[in-house]
C-alpha positions as CSV (number, residue, x, y, z in Angstrom):
1,M,-0.3,-0.2,0.0
2,Q,1.3,3.6,-0.8
3,V,-0.1,6.5,0.4
4,L,0.5,10.0,-1.8
5,Q,-0.1,13.5,-0.5
6,G,-1.6,16.1,-2.6
7,I,-4.0,19.0,-2.5
8,A,-7.8,18.6,-1.8
9,V,-9.6,20.4,-4.1
10,S,-13.3,18.6,-4.1
11,P,-14.6,17.1,-0.9
12,G,-15.8,13.6,-0.6
13,I,-14.6,9.6,-1.0
14,A,-14.1,7.6,-4.3
15,I,-13.2,4.0,-4.6
16,G,-12.4,2.4,-7.8
17,E,-10.3,1.2,-10.2
18,A,-7.2,3.3,-11.6
19,L,-7.4,4.5,-15.5
20,V,-4.1,5.9,-15.6
21,I,-3.7,8.2,-18.7
22,E,0.1,8.9,-18.9
23,K,1.4,12.4,-19.6
24,E,1.4,11.7,-23.2
25,G,-2.4,11.5,-23.3
26,Y,-2.1,7.9,-23.9
27,V,-4.4,5.7,-21.8
28,F,-3.3,2.1,-20.7
29,S,-6.5,-0.4,-19.6
30,R,-5.7,-3.6,-18.1
31,R,-8.6,-5.0,-20.2
32,S,-8.1,-8.7,-20.9
33,F,-8.9,-10.9,-23.8
34,E,-9.5,-14.7,-24.8
35,H,-6.5,-16.8,-25.2
36,E,-7.7,-17.1,-28.6
37,A,-7.4,-13.3,-29.3
38,V,-3.4,-13.5,-28.6
39,D,-2.9,-13.5,-32.7
40,E,-4.9,-10.5,-33.3
41,E,-3.1,-8.6,-30.5
42,L,0.3,-9.7,-31.7
43,A,-1.1,-8.8,-35.3
44,R,-1.7,-5.4,-34.1
45,L,1.8,-5.0,-32.8
46,D,3.2,-6.1,-36.2
47,R,1.0,-3.5,-38.0
48,A,2.1,-1.0,-35.6
49,T,5.7,-2.1,-35.9
50,D,5.6,-1.9,-39.6
51,A,4.0,1.2,-39.6
52,V,6.6,2.8,-37.4
53,A,9.4,1.1,-39.4
54,A,8.1,3.3,-42.4
55,E,8.0,5.8,-40.8
56,I,11.5,6.3,-39.5
57,E,12.8,5.2,-42.6
58,R,11.0,8.5,-44.2
59,D,12.3,10.3,-41.7
60,R,15.8,9.5,-42.2
61,Q,15.8,10.0,-45.9
62,V,14.5,13.7,-45.0
63,I,16.7,14.2,-42.8
64,A,19.6,12.5,-44.5
65,A,18.7,14.8,-47.5
66,Q,18.9,18.3,-45.7
67,L,21.8,17.6,-43.3
68,G,23.6,14.7,-44.3
69,D,24.0,11.0,-43.7
70,Q,25.5,11.3,-40.1
71,Y,22.5,12.6,-38.7
72,G,20.6,10.2,-40.8
73,A,21.9,7.5,-38.8
74,I,20.3,8.6,-35.6
75,F,16.5,7.3,-37.4
76,S,19.0,3.8,-38.1
77,A,19.3,3.5,-34.7
78,H,16.0,4.0,-34.2
79,H,15.0,1.2,-36.4
80,Q,17.7,-1.2,-34.7
81,M,15.7,-0.5,-31.6
82,L,12.4,-1.5,-33.3
83,R,13.8,-4.7,-34.6
84,D,15.8,-5.7,-31.6
85,A,14.7,-9.4,-31.4
86,H,14.9,-9.3,-27.2
87,L,12.7,-6.0,-27.0
88,R,10.1,-8.1,-29.2
89,A,10.5,-11.2,-27.7
90,E,9.9,-9.4,-24.1
91,M,6.7,-7.7,-25.3
92,E,5.1,-10.9,-27.2
93,E,5.8,-12.5,-23.8
94,L,3.6,-10.2,-22.0
95,I,0.8,-10.5,-24.5
96,R,1.1,-14.1,-24.6
97,R,1.7,-14.8,-20.8
98,Q,-0.3,-12.1,-19.3
99,N,-2.8,-11.3,-21.9
100,M,-1.7,-8.2,-22.1
101,T,-3.0,-5.3,-24.8
102,A,0.0,-4.5,-27.1
103,E,-0.1,-1.1,-26.3
104,L,0.7,-1.8,-22.4
105,A,3.4,-4.5,-23.6
106,V,5.3,-1.8,-25.3
107,H,4.6,0.8,-22.6
108,Q,6.1,-1.5,-19.9
109,T,8.7,-2.8,-22.1
110,L,10.3,0.0,-23.3
111,R,9.6,2.0,-20.3
112,R,11.6,-0.6,-18.2
113,C,14.6,-0.5,-20.6
114,A,14.6,3.3,-20.7
115,R,15.1,3.2,-16.7
116,V,18.1,0.7,-17.5
117,F,19.7,3.3,-19.5
118,Q,18.9,6.3,-17.3
119,D,20.4,5.1,-14.5
120,M,23.6,4.2,-16.7
121,P,26.8,6.4,-15.1
122,N,28.0,6.4,-18.8
123,S,25.9,9.8,-20.1
124,F,25.9,8.5,-23.7
125,L,24.5,5.6,-22.9
126,A,22.0,7.3,-20.7
127,E,21.0,9.2,-23.6
128,R,19.5,6.6,-25.1
129,A,16.7,6.3,-23.0
130,L,15.3,9.2,-24.8
131,D,15.8,7.3,-27.9
132,L,13.4,4.4,-26.2
133,H,10.9,7.1,-25.2
134,D,10.7,8.3,-28.8
135,L,10.3,4.8,-30.3
136,E,7.3,4.0,-27.6
137,Q,5.2,7.3,-28.7
138,R,5.7,6.2,-32.2
139,L,4.3,3.0,-31.3
140,L,1.5,4.3,-29.2
141,N,0.4,6.6,-31.8
142,H,-0.4,3.6,-34.3
143,L,-1.9,1.6,-31.5
144,L,-3.9,3.9,-29.9
145,D,-6.8,6.8,-30.6
146,R,-5.2,10.0,-29.4
147,G,-8.2,11.3,-28.6
148,H,-10.4,11.1,-25.4
149,E,-13.5,8.4,-26.0
150,W,-12.6,6.6,-23.0
151,L,-14.0,9.2,-21.1
152,L,-17.7,8.3,-22.7
153,D,-17.1,4.7,-22.9
154,L,-16.2,3.5,-19.4
155,D,-18.3,0.6,-17.9
156,A,-16.9,0.1,-14.7
157,P,-16.0,2.3,-11.0
158,T,-13.3,4.4,-12.3
159,I,-10.7,6.9,-10.5
160,V,-9.0,8.6,-13.4
161,L,-5.2,9.2,-12.8
162,A,-3.4,12.1,-15.0
163,H,-0.6,14.1,-15.4
164,D,-2.9,17.2,-15.5
165,L,-6.4,17.3,-16.7
166,T,-7.8,20.1,-19.0
167,P,-11.2,21.9,-18.2
168,S,-12.8,20.2,-21.2
169,E,-11.3,16.9,-20.4
170,T,-12.7,17.1,-16.8
171,A,-16.0,18.1,-18.2
172,R,-16.5,15.4,-20.6
173,L,-15.9,12.9,-17.4
174,D,-18.6,10.3,-17.5
175,R,-20.3,10.9,-14.2
176,R,-21.8,7.3,-14.4
177,W,-18.6,5.7,-13.8
178,V,-15.7,7.9,-13.1
179,R,-16.1,8.2,-9.3
180,G,-13.3,10.6,-8.9
181,F,-9.5,12.2,-10.1
182,V,-6.1,12.6,-9.4
183,T,-3.9,14.9,-11.0
184,E,0.0,15.3,-10.6
185,E,-0.4,18.9,-11.0
186,G,-2.5,21.5,-10.4
187,G,-3.8,23.9,-7.7
188,E,-6.9,24.1,-5.4
189,G,-8.0,27.7,-7.5
190,G,-7.5,26.5,-11.3
191,H,-10.2,26.0,-13.3
192,T,-10.0,22.4,-13.3
193,A,-10.5,22.2,-9.6
194,I,-13.4,24.0,-9.9
195,L,-14.9,22.2,-12.4
196,A,-14.6,18.8,-10.0
197,R,-16.7,21.1,-7.5
198,G,-18.9,21.8,-9.9
199,L,-19.4,18.1,-10.7
200,E,-19.4,17.1,-7.1
201,L,-16.4,14.5,-8.0
202,P,-13.7,13.9,-4.8
203,A,-10.6,15.0,-6.4
204,V,-7.1,15.6,-5.7
205,V,-4.4,17.6,-7.4
206,G,-1.0,18.4,-7.0
207,A,-0.2,14.8,-6.1
208,G,3.2,14.7,-7.7
209,Q,4.9,11.3,-9.4
210,V,1.4,9.5,-9.3
211,L,1.8,8.1,-12.2
212,T,5.0,5.9,-11.7
213,E,3.5,4.6,-9.0
214,V,0.2,3.0,-9.8
215,V,-0.8,1.2,-12.9
216,S,-4.6,0.7,-14.5
217,G,-6.7,-1.9,-12.6
218,D,-4.9,-0.9,-9.4
219,L,-7.2,-0.6,-6.7
220,V,-7.4,3.0,-5.3
221,I,-9.1,5.2,-3.1
222,V,-9.5,9.2,-3.2
223,D,-9.7,11.1,0.0
224,G,-11.0,14.7,-1.4
225,D,-11.3,16.0,1.9
226,Q,-7.7,15.3,3.1
227,G,-6.2,15.3,-0.3
228,V,-5.0,11.7,-0.6
229,L,-4.5,9.1,-3.0
230,I,-4.2,5.4,-1.6
231,V,-3.0,3.0,-4.2
232,R,-3.7,-0.6,-3.7
233,P,-5.2,-0.2,0.1
234,T,-4.9,-3.0,2.6
235,K,-8.4,-4.5,4.0
236,E,-8.0,-2.5,6.9
237,Y,-7.7,0.6,5.0
238,L,-10.3,-0.3,2.5
239,S,-12.6,-1.2,5.4
240,R,-12.2,1.9,7.4
241,Y,-12.6,4.1,4.1
242,R,-16.0,2.1,3.2
243,Q,-17.4,3.3,6.7
244,Q,-16.9,6.7,6.0
245,L,-18.8,6.3,2.8
246,K,-21.7,5.5,4.7
247,R,-21.1,7.8,7.5
248,R,-21.2,10.5,4.7
249,S,-23.8,8.9,3.4
250,S,-25.8,9.6,6.5
251,R,-24.6,13.2,6.7
252,L,-26.3,13.9,3.5
253,E,-29.6,12.8,4.4
254,A,-29.1,14.9,7.2
255,L,-28.4,17.9,5.2
256,A,-31.1,17.0,2.9
257,A,-33.8,17.6,5.5
258,L,-32.2,21.2,5.6
259,R,-33.5,21.9,1.9
260,D,-36.8,23.1,2.2
261,L,-35.8,25.2,5.5
262,P,-34.6,29.1,5.2
263,A,-31.2,30.0,5.1
264,Q,-31.2,32.1,8.6
265,T,-29.2,32.7,11.4
266,L,-30.1,32.2,15.0
267,D,-30.8,36.0,15.3
268,G,-32.8,36.6,12.3
269,T,-31.0,37.3,9.5
270,T,-31.6,36.0,6.4
271,V,-29.1,34.9,3.8
272,R,-29.5,34.3,0.2
273,L,-27.5,31.2,-1.0
274,L,-27.0,30.9,-4.7
275,A,-25.1,28.7,-7.2
276,N,-22.2,28.6,-9.3
277,I,-22.1,26.3,-12.3
278,E,-20.4,25.6,-15.3
279,F,-22.7,23.6,-17.4
280,P,-26.9,23.5,-17.8
281,H,-26.6,19.8,-16.5
282,E,-26.1,21.2,-13.0
283,L,-29.4,22.9,-12.9
284,S,-31.1,19.5,-11.6
285,A,-28.2,19.6,-8.4
286,C,-29.0,22.9,-8.1
287,L,-32.7,22.9,-7.6
288,E,-32.5,19.5,-5.3
289,R,-30.7,21.9,-3.0
290,G,-33.1,24.6,-3.2
291,A,-30.6,27.2,-4.7
292,D,-32.1,30.8,-4.4
293,G,-31.0,31.3,-8.0
294,I,-27.6,31.1,-10.1
295,G,-25.0,33.5,-9.0
296,L,-22.3,32.6,-11.5
297,Y,-22.9,31.4,-14.5
298,R,-19.6,30.7,-15.9
299,T,-19.8,30.5,-19.6
300,E,-16.2,29.4,-21.0
301,F,-17.5,25.8,-21.7
302,L,-19.0,27.1,-24.4
303,Y,-15.4,28.1,-25.9
304,L,-13.5,25.1,-24.4
305,S,-15.7,22.1,-25.4
306,A,-16.0,23.5,-29.3
307,E,-14.4,22.9,-32.2
308,S,-15.3,26.3,-33.8
309,E,-16.1,29.5,-32.3
310,P,-19.9,29.3,-30.6
311,T,-22.5,31.1,-32.7
312,E,-24.9,33.5,-30.9
313,E,-27.8,30.9,-31.4
314,E,-25.6,28.3,-29.3
315,H,-24.9,30.8,-26.4
316,F,-28.6,31.7,-26.5
317,Q,-29.6,28.1,-26.4
318,A,-27.3,27.4,-23.3
319,Y,-28.7,30.3,-21.4
320,R,-32.2,29.8,-22.2
321,E,-32.0,26.5,-21.1
322,V,-30.7,27.9,-17.5
323,V,-33.1,30.7,-17.1
324,E,-36.2,28.8,-17.9
325,A,-35.4,25.9,-15.6
326,M,-34.9,28.8,-12.5
327,E,-38.1,29.8,-13.0
328,Q,-38.1,33.2,-12.5
329,R,-35.2,32.7,-10.0
330,P,-32.0,35.5,-10.6
331,V,-29.3,34.2,-13.1
332,V,-26.0,35.8,-13.1
333,I,-24.2,35.3,-16.6
334,R,-20.6,36.1,-16.5
335,T,-18.9,36.9,-19.9
336,L,-15.8,35.2,-21.4
337,D,-13.2,34.6,-18.8
338,L,-10.7,33.2,-20.5
339,G,-7.0,33.7,-21.7
340,A,-5.8,34.4,-25.4
341,D,-4.1,30.8,-24.9
342,K,-7.5,29.1,-24.7
343,M,-8.7,30.4,-27.7
344,W,-7.4,27.9,-29.8
345,Y,-9.2,28.9,-33.1
346,R,-7.9,32.7,-32.5
347,S,-4.1,31.6,-32.7
348,S,-2.3,34.7,-31.0
349,A,0.6,36.3,-32.9
350,E,2.9,35.2,-30.0
351,D,2.5,33.2,-26.9
352,E,2.3,34.9,-23.8
353,H,5.1,34.4,-21.2
354,N,2.9,35.0,-18.5
355,P,-0.9,34.6,-19.2
356,F,-2.2,35.1,-15.7
357,L,-1.2,39.1,-16.2
358,G,-1.5,39.0,-19.9
359,L,-4.9,39.0,-22.5
360,R,-7.6,37.3,-20.7
361,S,-11.1,37.8,-19.5
362,I,-12.5,41.5,-20.1
363,R,-9.5,42.6,-22.0
364,L,-9.7,39.5,-24.2
365,S,-13.6,40.8,-24.7
366,L,-12.4,44.1,-25.6
367,R,-10.0,43.1,-28.1
368,N,-12.0,41.0,-29.6
369,V,-15.2,43.3,-30.0
370,D,-16.9,40.4,-32.7
371,V,-16.9,37.7,-29.7
372,F,-17.9,40.1,-27.5
373,R,-21.0,41.2,-28.8
374,T,-21.7,37.6,-29.8
375,Q,-22.0,37.0,-26.3
376,L,-23.8,40.5,-25.4
377,R,-26.5,39.8,-27.8
378,A,-27.2,36.1,-26.8
379,I,-27.7,37.4,-22.8
380,L,-29.4,40.2,-23.4
381,R,-32.3,37.9,-25.8
382,A,-31.9,35.8,-22.5
383,S,-32.8,38.8,-20.6
384,A,-36.4,38.6,-21.9
385,L,-37.3,35.2,-20.6
386,G,-36.4,35.8,-16.8
387,P,-34.1,37.9,-14.3
388,V,-30.8,37.8,-15.8
389,K,-28.0,39.9,-14.7
390,I,-24.6,40.3,-17.0
391,L,-21.0,40.1,-15.0
392,F,-18.1,41.4,-15.9
393,P,-15.2,39.5,-15.2
394,L,-11.1,40.7,-14.0
395,I,-12.2,44.5,-14.3
396,A,-9.3,46.2,-12.6
397,T,-9.5,50.2,-14.5
398,L,-12.8,52.3,-14.6
399,R,-11.6,52.4,-18.5
400,E,-12.2,48.8,-19.0
401,L,-15.7,48.7,-16.8
402,R,-16.9,51.8,-19.0
403,Q,-15.6,50.1,-22.2
404,A,-17.9,47.2,-21.5
405,K,-20.7,49.0,-20.6
406,L,-20.4,50.9,-23.9
407,F,-20.2,48.0,-26.2
408,L,-23.1,46.4,-23.9
409,R,-25.5,49.8,-24.8
410,E,-24.4,49.5,-28.4
411,T,-25.6,45.8,-28.5
412,M,-28.9,46.9,-27.1
413,E,-29.3,49.6,-30.0
414,D,-28.4,46.8,-32.3
415,L,-31.4,44.7,-30.9
416,D,-33.6,47.6,-30.9
417,E,-33.4,48.3,-34.0
418,A,-34.2,44.4,-34.9
419,G,-37.3,44.5,-33.1
420,I,-35.5,41.8,-30.8
421,A,-37.0,41.5,-27.4
422,F,-34.8,42.1,-24.0
423,N,-34.7,43.4,-20.7
424,H,-33.5,47.0,-21.2
425,H,-32.8,47.5,-17.3
426,I,-30.5,44.6,-17.1
427,A,-28.6,45.1,-13.7
428,V,-24.8,45.3,-14.6
429,G,-22.0,43.8,-12.3
430,M,-18.2,43.1,-12.0
431,M,-16.3,40.8,-10.3
432,V,-14.1,42.1,-7.9
433,E,-10.9,40.0,-8.0
434,V,-7.6,42.3,-8.5
435,P,-6.6,44.3,-5.7
436,A,-6.4,47.4,-8.3
437,A,-10.4,47.1,-8.3
438,V,-10.6,46.9,-4.3
439,M,-8.5,49.9,-4.1
440,M,-10.8,51.8,-6.5
441,I,-14.0,50.4,-5.1
442,D,-16.0,53.2,-4.3
443,Y,-15.6,54.8,-7.8
444,F,-16.4,51.5,-9.5
445,L,-19.5,51.2,-6.8
446,K,-20.8,54.4,-9.0
447,E,-21.1,52.5,-11.8
448,V,-22.2,49.0,-11.1
449,D,-25.7,47.5,-9.9
450,F,-23.8,44.6,-8.0
451,I,-20.3,43.5,-7.1
452,S,-19.0,39.9,-7.3
453,I,-15.9,39.2,-5.2
454,G,-14.1,36.6,-6.7
455,T,-12.4,35.1,-4.1
456,N,-10.1,32.7,-6.5
457,D,-8.3,35.4,-8.4
458,L,-8.3,37.4,-5.7
459,I,-6.2,35.4,-3.4
460,Q,-3.9,34.7,-6.3
461,Y,-3.5,38.4,-7.2
462,A,-3.2,39.6,-4.0
463,L,-0.2,37.3,-2.9
464,A,1.4,37.1,-6.5
465,V,0.8,33.0,-6.2
466,D,-0.1,31.1,-9.4
467,R,-3.0,28.7,-8.1
468,S,-2.1,25.8,-10.0
469,N,1.5,25.9,-9.2
470,K,1.8,23.3,-7.0
471,E,5.8,24.6,-5.9
472,V,4.1,27.3,-4.1
473,A,0.5,25.7,-3.4
474,E,0.9,26.1,0.4
475,L,1.1,30.1,0.0
476,Y,-2.1,30.0,-1.5
477,Q,-4.1,31.0,1.5
478,A,-7.9,32.1,1.6
479,C,-7.3,32.8,5.2
480,D,-4.2,35.4,5.0
481,P,-4.9,38.6,6.9
482,A,-3.9,41.0,3.5
483,V,-6.8,38.6,1.6
484,L,-9.5,39.3,4.5
485,R,-8.4,43.0,4.5
486,L,-9.3,43.1,0.8
487,I,-12.4,41.5,1.4
488,Q,-13.5,43.8,4.1
489,T,-12.6,46.9,2.2
490,S,-14.7,45.7,-0.6
491,L,-18.1,44.6,1.8
492,C,-18.3,47.7,4.1
493,A,-17.9,50.0,0.5
494,A,-20.6,48.0,-1.1
495,Q,-22.5,48.3,2.6
496,A,-22.1,51.9,2.8
497,A,-22.8,52.8,-1.0
498,G,-26.1,50.1,-0.8
499,V,-24.8,48.1,-3.6
500,P,-25.6,44.1,-3.6
501,A,-22.6,42.3,-2.9
502,S,-21.7,38.6,-3.3
503,V,-18.8,36.3,-3.0
504,C,-18.6,33.6,-5.5
505,G,-15.2,32.3,-5.1
506,Q,-14.0,28.5,-3.1
507,M,-14.1,30.4,-0.2
508,S,-17.4,30.9,0.6
509,S,-18.2,27.2,0.6
510,I,-16.0,26.5,3.4
511,P,-17.7,25.9,6.4
512,H,-15.2,27.8,8.8
513,C,-14.7,30.8,6.3
514,V,-18.4,30.9,6.3
515,L,-18.4,32.2,9.8
516,L,-15.9,35.0,8.6
517,L,-17.9,36.3,5.8
518,L,-20.9,36.2,7.6
519,G,-19.0,38.4,10.4
520,L,-17.8,41.0,7.6
521,G,-21.6,41.5,6.6
522,L,-21.8,39.2,4.0
523,T,-25.6,37.8,2.9
524,E,-25.4,36.5,-0.2
525,F,-23.4,33.5,-0.9
526,S,-22.6,32.0,-4.3
527,V,-20.9,28.4,-4.1
528,P,-20.9,25.3,-5.8
529,P,-24.6,23.3,-5.7
530,G,-23.0,20.7,-3.7
531,A,-22.3,22.8,-1.1
532,I,-25.2,25.1,-0.5
533,L,-26.7,22.8,2.4
534,E,-23.5,22.7,4.2
535,V,-23.6,26.9,3.8
536,K,-26.6,26.5,5.1
537,R,-26.5,24.4,8.2
538,V,-23.8,26.8,9.4
539,C,-26.0,30.2,8.8
540,R,-28.7,28.3,10.4
541,G,-26.1,27.5,13.7
542,V,-25.0,30.5,14.0
543,T,-25.9,34.2,15.1
544,I,-24.2,37.2,13.4
545,E,-22.9,38.5,16.4
546,Q,-20.9,35.6,17.4
547,C,-19.4,36.1,13.7
548,R,-19.1,39.7,14.0
549,H,-16.9,38.7,17.3
550,I,-15.0,35.9,15.4
551,V,-14.0,38.5,12.8
552,Q,-12.7,41.2,15.3
553,T,-10.3,38.4,16.8
554,A,-9.4,36.7,13.4
555,L,-8.4,40.1,12.1
556,Q,-6.0,41.0,15.3
557,M,-3.7,37.8,14.0
558,Q,-0.9,37.9,11.4
559,G,-1.0,34.7,9.8
560,P,-2.9,32.2,7.6
561,L,-2.6,29.2,9.5
562,E,-3.2,31.0,13.2
563,I,-6.4,32.2,11.3
564,D,-7.6,28.8,10.0
565,T,-6.9,27.1,13.0
566,Y,-8.8,29.4,15.2
567,L,-12.3,29.2,12.5
568,K,-12.1,25.6,12.6
569,E,-11.9,25.9,16.3
570,E,-15.0,28.2,16.3
571,L,-16.9,25.8,14.1
572,K,-16.3,22.5,16.2
573,K,-17.9,24.9,19.0
574,L,-20.7,26.5,17.3
575,V,-21.7,23.9,14.7
576,P,-19.7,20.7,15.3
577,Q,-21.8,18.9,12.7
578,A,-20.4,21.2,10.1
579,V,-16.8,19.8,10.9
580,R,-15.8,17.4,7.9
């Protein structure tokens, strides 16, 4: 048994067989086949070998013609490795004796051999490991479909293990069979982590060298509460976690009883609990938990999962589905919040060295006005169907906000001229997620109808921490005193100006942080659907006065860990059943 520690990003426990996705995107399944199929598996290996041999020869000829025969000889060495009798015999042995697929036999044989070369003190021989990796990749390209159909073609409880998962890959996970996932890379505030919480999949990211420790088919446990992956658990561990699953099921049943009860503190303050969603299919979970509306509808999936730029009609149909399903509850639609590096069908002139500080979010929309207008038209059309609000992301300057509002007014005029219905008084808001916006918050509040504090980015920019970088993950702290002061400044200013404010980042769904936010005066939370009832339980177990006292004490502390520990202790005293 092995226990690997990562970062907990989505709570829950999952038990199942590992499905390993190698760094190159390959999937190695331990699917077995009847003995009679061995010949077909060997034939697959033969076909791939012949195809790679032809490929290597073409490369040799091209390079020899351009650079000379001495460079072409590199590929001759690859050809010799490909036809090596010992390597071939080892692959055949795995296929014949262990009913192993051709691709897994190639992977295990060549990786084993590469490790032998890597450990040699002779640098020339050590570098031959790179040749073996190249050969492996060529063979696997012919044996495996590099697409991601595996995400939709599962038939047993599975835990996905990968070097990393993109948001679009995460979105395609088949919820019927994928019980959770673990990645080597990533941080708690990244988009993949956000998606995991939205999909309610137990997930651990930034777990290090996972792929070298696990083979597809291994039994694993994902503990999304503690950020742990347990590989090949003992019977004792397995029994312990199965008991935890039973207790979790009982706890969820108790939470379900809160569905129709008001989110009201013990001293009578009413709290609005809205949901963050990424996809329309999350609506059922929102309604099941009694969400008061959609506080953040992230629209990035329309771009990430599309093979071409989404049309106005595609936008509109997605928005209409959400607005109609919410039956006159408010729906806040955020405009595109992606970096230019993710808009693959609009290639940038040059790669950005630091996309987090580059052309992204509202900056990208203002630079690509045609894309922006398309989305604005669709949002406005959807506003005729229910109480839709529009939210602009990553606003850092008044100029950006005013430009965005100008394009919105111009789009309204276009729709008016075309006789298309929309809400002429649609509420316009902005995300407060960069320190510059906080410092100028009194000016911004004069120009918006509401604000939404995005703590994920606010923490990142305030603390200069890349939230997806595991090397500095420990510095990404929601309870850092600097972050708390920024939130306090924003909420106090909004209250003084009479402008509604919500918090929509991960922080708002963490039970002990709920105490802090209530004490700062927050009465509108926007959280993943799965967190709605947890937050409601905390709200119903405390008074605002208690929370204000907690805030006064916390703001006198100087370190995030000290504050975090204090908040957890207070939660345990006030609402012990909310402690995870």
